[in-house]
C-alpha positions in Angstrom: 141.1 124.9 10.7 142.1 120.8 9.8 138.7 120.9 9.2 138.6 123.5 6.1 141.9 121.7 4.9 140.4 118.2 4.8 137.5 119.5 3.1 139.8 121.9 0.4 141.9 118.0 0.2 138.7 116.7 -0.6 136.8 119.1 -3.2 140.1 119.2 -4.9 140.4 115.4 -5.2 136.7 115.4 -6.6 138.1 117.8 -9.0 141.0 115.8 -10.1 139.1 112.7 -10.6 136.4 114.5 -12.7 139.4 116.1 -14.8 140.6 112.8 -15.3 137.5 111.0 -16.5 136.7 113.5 -18.6 140.2 112.9 -20.4 139.5 109.3 -20.6 137.3 110.0 -23.5 135.1 106.9 -23.2 133.8 106.3 -27.1 130.7 105.6 -28.0 130.4 103.5 -31.8 128.2 104.9 -34.0 125.2 102.2 -34.5 123.9 101.6 -38.2 121.0 103.2 -39.0 118.2 101.2 -38.9 119.7 98.4 -36.4 117.1 96.3 -34.0 117.5 94.2 -32.0 114.7 92.3 -30.0 113.6 89.3 -27.9 112.3 87.3 -30.7 110.5 84.4 -28.5 108.8 86.3 -25.6 106.0 88.8 -25.7 104.5 90.9 -23.1 102.5 89.1 -21.2 103.8 85.4 -21.6 103.6 83.2 -18.6 106.9 81.0 -18.6 108.4 78.8 -15.7 111.1 79.5 -13.7 113.4 78.2 -16.0 113.0 79.3 -19.3 114.5 80.3 -22.6 115.7 83.8 -23.5 116.7 84.1 -27.7 118.0 87.5 -29.2 117.6 88.7 -32.8 119.4 91.9 -34.3 119.2 93.3 -37.8 121.3 95.9 -39.2 124.2 95.0 -37.4 126.4 92.1 -36.6 127.9 90.0 -33.4 131.5 90.1 -32.2 132.6 89.2 -29.0 133.8 91.2 -26.6 137.0 92.7 -26.9 137.1 92.1 -30.6 136.5 95.9 -31.9 134.4 95.1 -35.4 132.6 98.0 -37.4 128.7 97.9 -36.6 129.0 94.5 -34.5 128.1 94.4 -30.4 127.0 91.9 -28.6 124.0 91.7 -26.4 123.5 92.4 -22.7 119.8 91.4 -21.3 118.9 93.9 -18.5 116.5 92.0 -16.1 114.0 93.9 -13.5 115.9 97.4 -14.6 113.9 100.3 -13.5 116.7 102.8 -14.9 118.9 102.3 -17.4 122.6 102.8 -17.0 124.8 105.3 -18.0 125.3 104.9 -21.5 128.7 106.9 -21.6 130.3 103.8 -19.8 130.9 100.3 -20.2 127.7 98.6 -18.5 128.1 96.9 -15.2 128.0 92.9 -15.3 125.4 92.8 -12.4 122.4 90.2 -11.7 120.1 92.3 -13.0 122.6 93.3 -16.1 123.5 90.2 -17.9 126.2 90.2 -20.7 126.8 88.0 -23.6 129.9 88.6 -24.4 130.8 85.6 -26.1 128.3 86.8 -28.7 125.6 84.0 -28.0 122.2 84.2 -29.0 120.3 83.1 -26.4 120.2 82.2 -22.8 118.6 80.0 -20.4 117.4 82.0 -17.4 115.9 80.7 -13.4 113.6 83.6 -12.0 111.3 83.4 -8.9 107.8 83.6 -9.6 106.4 87.1 -10.1 106.3 89.8 -13.2 109.6 90.6 -14.3 110.9 92.7 -17.3 113.3 92.0 -20.0 114.9 94.3 -22.3 118.2 93.9 -25.0 120.9 96.4 -25.2 123.3 95.8 -27.6 126.9 97.4 -26.6 130.4 97.8 -28.4 133.4 95.8 -27.9 134.1 97.4 -24.5 130.8 97.0 -23.1 129.5 100.5 -24.0 126.1 100.9 -25.6 126.8 102.7 -29.4 125.5 105.9 -30.5 122.0 106.1 -31.0 121.5 103.0 -28.4 120.4 99.7 -30.1 117.9 98.5 -27.9 114.4 96.4 -28.0 111.8 97.4 -26.8 110.3 95.9 -22.5 109.2 92.6 -22.2 107.2 91.8 -19.1 106.6 88.7 -18.4 104.9 86.5 -15.2 107.0 83.5 -13.7 105.2 81.0 -12.6 105.0 77.6 -11.5 102.0 76.4 -13.6 103.5 77.7 -16.8 103.8 75.0 -19.1 107.5 74.3 -20.6 108.3 76.1 -23.6 107.5 75.0 -26.5 104.7 72.9 -25.4 107.1 70.2 -24.6 106.5 68.5 -20.9 109.5 68.3 -18.7 111.8 65.4 -19.0 110.9 64.9 -22.7 
């Protein structure tokens, strides 16, 4: 009897939690027609050193910091080695694999271990929720190698 009561209580709690989440009504901001983001300084197959720069570009929309609600704007999120995309109906989590650039940054310095890595940009609104439809770049696959020359053809330390 106690087991049934506990199970019933657990089921009712899950239903109530689900209803509460539905009632929160996460809103996805609309994206502009033709809006696009890209990684502007790297291409598929590029070999980069363990510390390198990633530059972001955007067209058809603007950049605004997180927390600032302005129509047709957002801020960048860099997805690193993400196999399964996050739920676009929720704010993006901040993890080692989903980096937030909520101050409106347009580039970052990354340090990754040697090997193959995937990079993808995803624009999200003031509340870190991806736009509808999502504005995201193609996946760029790079190879990190200690033997790679420094970016821009410069030797380190110059």
